[in-house]
VEXSE-955117 format. One record per atom (N, C-alpha, C): residue number from 1; atom name; y, z, x. Coordinates in nm, 3 decimals, m for minus. Each point is the difference from the previous one (the first is absolute). Last residue first. Example, Ala and Ser with C-alpha at 12.3 -4.5 7.8 and 13.67 -1.06 7.14 Angstrom:
BEGIN
<rec resi="2" name="N" v="m0.225" w="0.708" u="1.285"/>
<rec resi="2" name="CA" v="0.119" w="0.006" u="0.082"/>
<rec resi="2" name="C" v="0.109" w="0.073" u="m0.077"/>
<rec resi="1" name="N" v="m0.572" w="m0.007" u="0.029"/>
<rec resi="1" name="CA" v="0.119" w="0.000" u="m0.089"/>
<rec resi="1" name="C" v="0.120" w="0.000" u="0.090"/>
# end
This chain:
BEGIN
<rec resi="103" name="N" v="12.923" w="14.572" u="19.825"/>
<rec resi="103" name="CA" v="m0.008" w="0.021" u="0.162"/>
<rec resi="103" name="C" v="0.071" w="m0.133" u="0.033"/>
<rec resi="102" name="N" v="0.076" w="0.320" u="m0.448"/>
<rec resi="102" name="CA" v="m0.048" w="m0.121" u="0.059"/>
<rec resi="102" name="C" v="m0.019" w="m0.003" u="0.152"/>
<rec resi="101" name="N" v="m0.011" w="0.350" u="m0.468"/>
<rec resi="101" name="CA" v="0.042" w="m0.019" u="0.157"/>
<rec resi="101" name="C" v="m0.078" w="m0.131" u="0.073"/>
<rec resi="100" name="N" v="0.145" w="0.226" u="m0.526"/>
<rec resi="100" name="CA" v="m0.087" w="m0.095" u="0.082"/>
<rec resi="100" name="C" v="0.053" w="m0.017" u="0.128"/>
<rec resi="99" name="N" v="0.069" w="0.435" u="m0.344"/>
<rec resi="99" name="CA" v="0.046" w="m0.109" u="0.050"/>
<rec resi="99" name="C" v="m0.093" w="m0.094" u="0.094"/>
<rec resi="98" name="N" v="m0.161" w="0.297" u="m0.432"/>
<rec resi="98" name="CA" v="0.035" w="0.025" u="0.140"/>
<rec resi="98" name="C" v="0.072" w="m0.133" u="0.059"/>
<rec resi="97" name="N" v="m0.013" w="0.191" u="m0.515"/>
<rec resi="97" name="CA" v="m0.032" w="m0.095" u="0.088"/>
<rec resi="97" name="C" v="0.032" w="0.040" u="0.144"/>
<rec resi="96" name="N" v="m0.050" w="0.203" u="m0.549"/>
<rec resi="96" name="CA" v="0.039" w="0.034" u="0.150"/>
<rec resi="96" name="C" v="m0.055" w="m0.130" u="0.082"/>
<rec resi="95" name="N" v="0.138" w="0.107" u="m0.575"/>
<rec resi="95" name="CA" v="m0.072" w="m0.091" u="0.121"/>
<rec resi="95" name="C" v="0.020" w="0.054" u="0.137"/>
<rec resi="94" name="N" v="0.085" w="0.138" u="m0.559"/>
<rec resi="94" name="CA" v="0.054" w="0.016" u="0.154"/>
<rec resi="94" name="C" v="m0.117" w="m0.055" u="0.075"/>
<rec resi="93" name="N" v="0.018" w="0.053" u="m0.487"/>
<rec resi="93" name="CA" v="m0.013" w="m0.114" u="0.052"/>
<rec resi="93" name="C" v="0.058" w="0.008" u="0.149"/>
<rec resi="92" name="N" v="m0.007" w="0.357" u="m0.292"/>
<rec resi="92" name="CA" v="m0.158" w="m0.053" u="m0.005"/>
<rec resi="92" name="C" v="0.006" w="m0.122" u="0.059"/>
<rec resi="91" name="N" v="0.440" w="0.209" u="m0.069"/>
<rec resi="91" name="CA" v="m0.095" w="0.057" u="0.108"/>
<rec resi="91" name="C" v="m0.126" w="m0.037" u="0.011"/>
<rec resi="90" name="N" v="0.274" w="m0.175" u="m0.357"/>
<rec resi="90" name="CA" v="0.018" w="m0.072" u="0.144"/>
<rec resi="90" name="C" v="m0.056" w="0.094" u="0.099"/>
<rec resi="89" name="N" v="m0.209" w="0.009" u="m0.500"/>
<rec resi="89" name="CA" v="0.102" w="0.032" u="0.089"/>
<rec resi="89" name="C" v="0.030" w="m0.049" u="0.128"/>
<rec resi="88" name="N" v="m0.331" w="m0.098" u="m0.366"/>
<rec resi="88" name="CA" v="0.095" w="m0.072" u="m0.001"/>
<rec resi="88" name="C" v="0.126" w="0.056" u="0.097"/>
<rec resi="87" name="N" v="m0.381" w="0.266" u="m0.116"/>
<rec resi="87" name="CA" v="m0.044" w="m0.125" u="0.066"/>
<rec resi="87" name="C" v="0.087" w="m0.103" u="0.009"/>
<rec resi="86" name="N" v="0.098" w="0.527" u="0.036"/>
<rec resi="86" name="CA" v="0.000" w="m0.089" u="m0.124"/>
<rec resi="86" name="C" v="m0.052" w="m0.141" u="0.084"/>
<rec resi="85" name="N" v="m0.101" w="0.491" u="0.184"/>
<rec resi="85" name="CA" v="0.100" w="m0.110" u="0.014"/>
<rec resi="85" name="C" v="m0.040" w="m0.098" u="m0.104"/>
<rec resi="84" name="N" v="m0.241" w="0.402" u="0.113"/>
<rec resi="84" name="CA" v="0.119" w="0.029" u="m0.082"/>
<rec resi="84" name="C" v="0.108" w="m0.112" u="m0.011"/>
<rec resi="83" name="N" v="m0.365" w="m0.009" u="0.365"/>
<rec resi="83" name="CA" v="m0.020" w="0.104" u="m0.110"/>
<rec resi="83" name="C" v="0.132" w="0.005" u="m0.041"/>
<rec resi="82" name="N" v="m0.238" w="m0.391" u="0.286"/>
<rec resi="82" name="CA" v="0.169" w="0.067" u="m0.031"/>
<rec resi="82" name="C" v="m0.025" w="0.102" u="m0.115"/>
<rec resi="81" name="N" v="m0.380" w="m0.191" u="0.393"/>
<rec resi="81" name="CA" v="0.035" w="0.025" u="m0.139"/>
<rec resi="81" name="C" v="0.136" w="0.060" u="m0.018"/>
<rec resi="80" name="N" v="m0.350" w="m0.325" u="0.334"/>
<rec resi="80" name="CA" v="0.125" w="0.063" u="0.015"/>
<rec resi="80" name="C" v="0.044" w="0.059" u="m0.144"/>
<rec resi="79" name="N" v="m0.378" w="m0.306" u="0.129"/>
<rec resi="79" name="CA" v="m0.024" w="0.120" u="0.027"/>
<rec resi="79" name="C" v="0.113" w="0.106" u="0.029"/>
<rec resi="78" name="N" v="0.040" w="m0.469" u="m0.153"/>
<rec resi="78" name="CA" v="m0.038" w="0.008" u="0.142"/>
<rec resi="78" name="C" v="m0.024" w="0.124" u="0.041"/>
<rec resi="77" name="N" v="0.240" w="0.061" u="m0.421"/>
<rec resi="77" name="CA" v="m0.015" w="m0.128" u="0.055"/>
<rec resi="77" name="C" v="m0.044" w="0.001" u="0.133"/>
<rec resi="76" name="N" v="0.102" w="0.295" u="m0.474"/>
<rec resi="76" name="CA" v="m0.066" w="0.011" u="0.115"/>
<rec resi="76" name="C" v="m0.011" w="m0.171" u="0.028"/>
<rec resi="75" name="N" v="0.314" w="0.356" u="m0.351"/>
<rec resi="75" name="CA" v="m0.061" w="m0.144" u="0.058"/>
<rec resi="75" name="C" v="m0.049" w="0.018" u="0.125"/>
<rec resi="74" name="N" v="0.168" w="0.323" u="m0.469"/>
<rec resi="74" name="CA" v="m0.049" w="m0.002" u="0.139"/>
<rec resi="74" name="C" v="m0.041" w="m0.146" u="0.037"/>
<rec resi="73" name="N" v="0.163" w="0.233" u="m0.413"/>
<rec resi="73" name="CA" v="0.098" w="m0.022" u="0.098"/>
<rec resi="73" name="C" v="m0.049" w="0.004" u="0.141"/>
<rec resi="72" name="N" v="m0.247" w="m0.142" u="m0.506"/>
<rec resi="72" name="CA" v="0.056" w="0.105" u="0.095"/>
<rec resi="72" name="C" v="0.065" w="m0.022" u="0.105"/>
<rec resi="71" name="N" v="m0.188" w="m0.276" u="m0.364"/>
<rec resi="71" name="CA" v="0.143" w="0.060" u="m0.024"/>
<rec resi="71" name="C" v="0.031" w="0.107" u="0.108"/>
<rec resi="70" name="N" v="m0.420" w="m0.251" u="m0.047"/>
<rec resi="70" name="CA" v="0.102" w="m0.086" u="0.039"/>
<rec resi="70" name="C" v="0.145" w="0.064" u="m0.009"/>
<rec resi="69" name="N" v="m0.487" w="0.258" u="0.070"/>
<rec resi="69" name="CA" v="0.105" w="m0.040" u="m0.087"/>
<rec resi="69" name="C" v="0.097" w="m0.064" u="0.045"/>
<rec resi="68" name="N" v="m0.549" w="0.068" u="0.073"/>
<rec resi="68" name="CA" v="0.119" w="m0.009" u="0.069"/>
<rec resi="68" name="C" v="0.117" w="m0.035" u="m0.098"/>
<rec resi="67" name="N" v="m0.509" w="0.190" u="0.049"/>
<rec resi="67" name="CA" v="0.103" w="m0.014" u="m0.115"/>
<rec resi="67" name="C" v="0.143" w="m0.007" u="0.062"/>
<rec resi="66" name="N" v="m0.326" w="0.067" u="0.320"/>
<rec resi="66" name="CA" v="m0.068" w="m0.092" u="m0.094"/>
<rec resi="66" name="C" v="0.095" w="m0.033" u="m0.124"/>
<rec resi="65" name="N" v="0.145" w="0.318" u="0.315"/>
<rec resi="65" name="CA" v="m0.010" w="m0.126" u="0.071"/>
<rec resi="65" name="C" v="m0.048" w="m0.110" u="m0.092"/>
<rec resi="64" name="N" v="0.001" w="0.454" u="m0.127"/>
<rec resi="64" name="CA" v="0.135" w="m0.075" u="m0.016"/>
<rec resi="64" name="C" v="0.013" w="m0.150" u="0.061"/>
<rec resi="63" name="N" v="m0.400" w="0.268" u="0.036"/>
<rec resi="63" name="CA" v="0.020" w="m0.050" u="m0.148"/>
<rec resi="63" name="C" v="0.126" w="m0.045" u="m0.014"/>
<rec resi="62" name="N" v="m0.123" w="0.149" u="0.408"/>
<rec resi="62" name="CA" v="m0.078" w="m0.128" u="m0.027"/>
<rec resi="62" name="C" v="0.040" w="m0.042" u="m0.142"/>
<rec resi="61" name="N" v="0.192" w="0.424" u="0.146"/>
<rec resi="61" name="CA" v="0.061" w="m0.115" u="0.073"/>
<rec resi="61" name="C" v="m0.075" w="m0.137" u="m0.035"/>
<rec resi="60" name="N" v="m0.199" w="0.393" u="m0.184"/>
<rec resi="60" name="CA" v="0.136" w="m0.026" u="m0.049"/>
<rec resi="60" name="C" v="0.069" w="m0.114" u="0.051"/>
<rec resi="59" name="N" v="m0.408" w="0.150" u="0.185"/>
<rec resi="59" name="CA" v="m0.029" w="m0.067" u="m0.131"/>
<rec resi="59" name="C" v="0.145" w="m0.031" u="m0.061"/>
<rec resi="58" name="N" v="0.001" w="0.258" u="0.389"/>
<rec resi="58" name="CA" v="m0.046" w="m0.125" u="0.036"/>
<rec resi="58" name="C" v="m0.015" w="m0.099" u="m0.146"/>
<rec resi="57" name="N" v="0.116" w="0.472" u="m0.025"/>
<rec resi="57" name="CA" v="0.121" w="m0.084" u="0.051"/>
<rec resi="57" name="C" v="m0.050" w="m0.155" u="0.039"/>
<rec resi="56" name="N" v="m0.340" w="0.289" u="m0.157"/>
<rec resi="56" name="CA" v="0.101" w="m0.013" u="m0.096"/>
<rec resi="56" name="C" v="0.099" w="m0.068" u="0.061"/>
<rec resi="55" name="N" v="m0.316" w="0.127" u="0.304"/>
<rec resi="55" name="CA" v="m0.047" w="m0.097" u="m0.083"/>
<rec resi="55" name="C" v="0.105" w="m0.028" u="m0.112"/>
<rec resi="54" name="N" v="0.095" w="0.341" u="0.265"/>
<rec resi="54" name="CA" v="0.040" w="m0.121" u="0.077"/>
<rec resi="54" name="C" v="m0.070" w="m0.132" u="m0.096"/>
<rec resi="53" name="N" v="m0.052" w="0.437" u="m0.159"/>
<rec resi="53" name="CA" v="0.136" w="m0.029" u="0.005"/>
<rec resi="53" name="C" v="0.033" w="m0.132" u="0.069"/>
<rec resi="52" name="N" v="m0.426" w="0.188" u="0.006"/>
<rec resi="52" name="CA" v="0.023" w="m0.053" u="m0.142"/>
<rec resi="52" name="C" v="0.137" w="m0.035" u="0.004"/>
<rec resi="51" name="N" v="m0.162" w="0.164" u="0.392"/>
<rec resi="51" name="CA" v="m0.037" w="m0.108" u="m0.009"/>
<rec resi="51" name="C" v="0.026" w="m0.065" u="m0.148"/>
<rec resi="50" name="N" v="0.148" w="0.446" u="0.122"/>
<rec resi="50" name="CA" v="0.076" w="m0.102" u="0.074"/>
<rec resi="50" name="C" v="m0.067" w="m0.145" u="m0.055"/>
<rec resi="49" name="N" v="m0.208" w="0.375" u="m0.176"/>
<rec resi="49" name="CA" v="0.154" w="m0.030" u="m0.054"/>
<rec resi="49" name="C" v="0.055" w="m0.099" u="0.079"/>
<rec resi="48" name="N" v="m0.412" w="0.123" u="0.164"/>
<rec resi="48" name="CA" v="m0.024" w="m0.080" u="m0.123"/>
<rec resi="48" name="C" v="0.140" w="m0.038" u="m0.055"/>
<rec resi="47" name="N" v="0.011" w="0.297" u="0.345"/>
<rec resi="47" name="CA" v="m0.041" w="m0.138" u="0.046"/>
<rec resi="47" name="C" v="m0.034" w="m0.079" u="m0.121"/>
<rec resi="46" name="N" v="0.076" w="0.463" u="m0.032"/>
<rec resi="46" name="CA" v="0.118" w="m0.086" u="0.022"/>
<rec resi="46" name="C" v="m0.037" w="m0.140" u="0.026"/>
<rec resi="45" name="N" v="m0.362" w="0.265" u="m0.074"/>
<rec resi="45" name="CA" v="0.074" w="m0.011" u="m0.137"/>
<rec resi="45" name="C" v="0.153" w="m0.098" u="0.030"/>
<rec resi="44" name="N" v="m0.308" w="0.123" u="0.368"/>
<rec resi="44" name="CA" v="m0.060" w="m0.092" u="m0.097"/>
<rec resi="44" name="C" v="0.095" w="m0.025" u="m0.111"/>
<rec resi="43" name="N" v="0.129" w="0.343" u="0.274"/>
<rec resi="43" name="CA" v="m0.002" w="m0.116" u="0.055"/>
<rec resi="43" name="C" v="m0.048" w="m0.131" u="m0.076"/>
<rec resi="42" name="N" v="m0.079" w="0.437" u="m0.153"/>
<rec resi="42" name="CA" v="0.146" w="m0.037" u="m0.016"/>
<rec resi="42" name="C" v="0.016" w="m0.129" u="0.080"/>
<rec resi="41" name="N" v="m0.435" w="0.178" u="0.029"/>
<rec resi="41" name="CA" v="0.022" w="m0.033" u="m0.147"/>
<rec resi="41" name="C" v="0.152" w="m0.047" u="m0.028"/>
<rec resi="40" name="N" v="m0.162" w="0.143" u="0.421"/>
<rec resi="40" name="CA" v="m0.041" w="m0.098" u="m0.005"/>
<rec resi="40" name="C" v="0.023" w="m0.054" u="m0.147"/>
<rec resi="39" name="N" v="0.177" w="0.414" u="0.118"/>
<rec resi="39" name="CA" v="0.041" w="m0.101" u="0.086"/>
<rec resi="39" name="C" v="m0.037" w="m0.123" u="m0.035"/>
<rec resi="38" name="N" v="m0.227" w="0.392" u="m0.182"/>
<rec resi="38" name="CA" v="0.139" w="m0.036" u="m0.083"/>
<rec resi="38" name="C" v="0.073" w="m0.123" u="0.074"/>
<rec resi="37" name="N" v="m0.427" w="0.146" u="0.195"/>
<rec resi="37" name="CA" v="m0.011" w="m0.086" u="m0.119"/>
<rec resi="37" name="C" v="0.132" w="m0.019" u="m0.077"/>
<rec resi="36" name="N" v="m0.015" w="0.239" u="0.385"/>
<rec resi="36" name="CA" v="m0.018" w="m0.132" u="0.043"/>
<rec resi="36" name="C" v="m0.003" w="m0.079" u="m0.131"/>
<rec resi="35" name="N" v="0.075" w="0.464" u="m0.025"/>
<rec resi="35" name="CA" v="0.141" w="m0.075" u="0.043"/>
<rec resi="35" name="C" v="m0.058" w="m0.136" u="0.028"/>
<rec resi="34" name="N" v="m0.308" w="0.222" u="m0.382"/>
<rec resi="34" name="CA" v="0.022" w="0.023" u="0.155"/>
<rec resi="34" name="C" v="0.126" w="m0.072" u="0.036"/>
<rec resi="33" name="N" v="m0.079" w="0.183" u="m0.519"/>
<rec resi="33" name="CA" v="m0.037" w="m0.100" u="0.096"/>
<rec resi="33" name="C" v="0.032" w="0.017" u="0.169"/>
<rec resi="32" name="N" v="m0.143" w="0.302" u="m0.474"/>
<rec resi="32" name="CA" v="0.078" w="0.005" u="0.112"/>
<rec resi="32" name="C" v="m0.031" w="m0.112" u="0.090"/>
<rec resi="31" name="N" v="m0.052" w="0.138" u="m0.574"/>
<rec resi="31" name="CA" v="m0.064" w="m0.053" u="0.138"/>
<rec resi="31" name="C" v="0.104" w="m0.009" u="0.116"/>
<rec resi="30" name="N" v="0.062" w="0.081" u="m0.498"/>
<rec resi="30" name="CA" v="m0.075" w="0.092" u="0.047"/>
<rec resi="30" name="C" v="m0.072" w="m0.026" u="0.124"/>
<rec resi="29" name="N" v="0.292" w="m0.269" u="m0.274"/>
<rec resi="29" name="CA" v="m0.153" w="m0.009" u="m0.034"/>
<rec resi="29" name="C" v="m0.057" w="0.124" u="0.068"/>
<rec resi="28" name="N" v="0.446" w="m0.046" u="0.042"/>
<rec resi="28" name="CA" v="m0.008" w="m0.004" u="m0.167"/>
<rec resi="28" name="C" v="m0.169" w="0.001" u="m0.014"/>
<rec resi="27" name="N" v="0.193" w="0.008" u="0.437"/>
<rec resi="27" name="CA" v="m0.005" w="0.123" u="m0.038"/>
<rec resi="27" name="C" v="m0.012" w="m0.003" u="m0.160"/>
<rec resi="26" name="N" v="m0.016" w="m0.396" u="0.265"/>
<rec resi="26" name="CA" v="m0.106" w="0.079" u="0.025"/>
<rec resi="26" name="C" v="m0.003" w="0.137" u="m0.068"/>
<rec resi="25" name="N" v="0.330" w="m0.316" u="m0.070"/>
<rec resi="25" name="CA" v="m0.102" w="m0.046" u="m0.067"/>
<rec resi="25" name="C" v="m0.116" w="0.114" u="0.032"/>
<rec resi="24" name="N" v="0.395" w="0.033" u="0.216"/>
<rec resi="24" name="CA" v="0.010" w="0.059" u="m0.134"/>
<rec resi="24" name="C" v="m0.125" w="m0.042" u="m0.088"/>
<rec resi="23" name="N" v="0.038" w="m0.162" u="0.437"/>
<rec resi="23" name="CA" v="m0.017" w="0.125" u="0.008"/>
<rec resi="23" name="C" v="0.003" w="0.090" u="m0.144"/>
<rec resi="22" name="N" v="0.102" w="m0.461" u="0.060"/>
<rec resi="22" name="CA" v="m0.141" w="0.018" u="0.033"/>
<rec resi="22" name="C" v="m0.043" w="0.169" u="m0.006"/>
<rec resi="21" name="N" v="0.457" w="m0.164" u="m0.064"/>
<rec resi="21" name="CA" v="m0.087" w="m0.017" u="m0.125"/>
<rec resi="21" name="C" v="m0.143" w="0.031" u="0.028"/>
<rec resi="20" name="N" v="0.300" w="0.046" u="0.350"/>
<rec resi="20" name="CA" v="0.017" w="0.110" u="m0.089"/>
<rec resi="20" name="C" v="m0.085" w="m0.038" u="m0.107"/>
<rec resi="19" name="N" v="0.022" w="m0.316" u="0.322"/>
<rec resi="19" name="CA" v="m0.064" w="0.119" u="0.049"/>
<rec resi="19" name="C" v="m0.016" w="0.104" u="m0.096"/>
<rec resi="18" name="N" v="0.235" w="m0.394" u="m0.101"/>
<rec resi="18" name="CA" v="m0.148" w="m0.023" u="m0.005"/>
<rec resi="18" name="C" v="m0.055" w="0.117" u="0.042"/>
<rec resi="17" name="N" v="0.445" w="0.036" u="0.032"/>
<rec resi="17" name="CA" v="m0.034" w="m0.020" u="m0.125"/>
<rec resi="17" name="C" v="m0.145" w="m0.006" u="m0.029"/>
<rec resi="16" name="N" v="0.168" w="m0.077" u="0.423"/>
<rec resi="16" name="CA" v="m0.002" w="0.136" u="m0.022"/>
<rec resi="16" name="C" v="m0.037" w="0.042" u="m0.140"/>
<rec resi="15" name="N" v="0.040" w="m0.452" u="0.147"/>
<rec resi="15" name="CA" v="m0.090" w="0.063" u="0.060"/>
<rec resi="15" name="C" v="m0.027" w="0.138" u="m0.032"/>
<rec resi="14" name="N" v="0.360" w="m0.254" u="m0.145"/>
<rec resi="14" name="CA" v="m0.137" w="m0.042" u="m0.079"/>
<rec resi="14" name="C" v="m0.097" w="0.067" u="0.056"/>
<rec resi="13" name="N" v="0.396" w="0.054" u="0.215"/>
<rec resi="13" name="CA" v="0.003" w="0.060" u="m0.125"/>
<rec resi="13" name="C" v="m0.125" w="m0.026" u="m0.073"/>
<rec resi="12" name="N" v="0.062" w="m0.202" u="0.398"/>
<rec resi="12" name="CA" v="m0.036" w="0.119" u="0.024"/>
<rec resi="12" name="C" v="m0.005" w="0.093" u="m0.121"/>
<rec resi="11" name="N" v="0.106" w="m0.472" u="m0.036"/>
<rec resi="11" name="CA" v="m0.144" w="0.035" u="0.032"/>
<rec resi="11" name="C" v="m0.018" w="0.144" u="0.030"/>
<rec resi="10" name="N" v="0.397" w="m0.319" u="m0.148"/>
<rec resi="10" name="CA" v="m0.041" w="0.158" u="m0.037"/>
<rec resi="10" name="C" v="m0.131" w="0.035" u="0.005"/>
<rec resi="9" name="N" v="0.199" w="m0.436" u="0.137"/>
<rec resi="9" name="CA" v="0.097" w="0.114" u="0.032"/>
<rec resi="9" name="C" v="m0.033" w="0.116" u="m0.058"/>
<rec resi="8" name="N" v="m0.306" w="m0.320" u="m0.095"/>
<rec resi="8" name="CA" v="0.012" w="m0.008" u="0.148"/>
<rec resi="8" name="C" v="0.110" w="0.130" u="0.042"/>
<rec resi="7" name="N" v="0.008" w="m0.149" u="m0.457"/>
<rec resi="7" name="CA" v="m0.135" w="0.073" u="0.039"/>
<rec resi="7" name="C" v="m0.005" w="0.024" u="0.152"/>
<rec resi="6" name="N" v="0.336" w="m0.271" u="m0.172"/>
<rec resi="6" name="CA" v="0.032" w="0.135" u="m0.033"/>
<rec resi="6" name="C" v="m0.118" w="0.089" u="0.025"/>
<rec resi="5" name="N" v="m0.048" w="m0.454" u="0.095"/>
<rec resi="5" name="CA" v="0.104" w="0.054" u="0.084"/>
<rec resi="5" name="C" v="0.022" w="0.133" u="m0.048"/>
<rec resi="4" name="N" v="m0.280" w="m0.250" u="m0.263"/>
<rec resi="4" name="CA" v="m0.072" w="0.045" u="0.154"/>
<rec resi="4" name="C" v="0.116" w="0.050" u="0.074"/>
<rec resi="3" name="N" v="0.148" w="m0.172" u="m0.391"/>
<rec resi="3" name="CA" v="m0.067" w="0.136" u="m0.031"/>
<rec resi="3" name="C" v="m0.082" w="0.037" u="0.122"/>
<rec resi="2" name="N" v="0.469" w="m0.307" u="0.059"/>
<rec resi="2" name="CA" v="m0.163" w="m0.004" u="m0.064"/>
<rec resi="2" name="C" v="m0.060" w="0.150" u="m0.009"/>
<rec resi="1" name="N" v="0.546" w="m0.151" u="m0.068"/>
<rec resi="1" name="CA" v="m0.103" w="0.079" u="0.113"/>
<rec resi="1" name="C" v="m0.133" w="m0.028" u="m0.048"/>
# end
């Protein structure tokens, strides 16, 4: 599972934690933030977390594409990838052909 998938799955929890953290910070410094301010700060914080997690996933995917490992169990041909199939496996040699219709 990608990190951004976990973040998206827990957006409500992250948003509530962000609201609580903003309120706690306000209490700690002796300041009271308005509801609009708390909403804007929490939305911004969750947005930043989501953007960072998506960036992390993209960089991991790009890094794994650049550093291709010949011993991995993934084979791609013509845009179709066989995940977990050995390169010399008969399953990776399957060809589909449509029957030719003669006129």
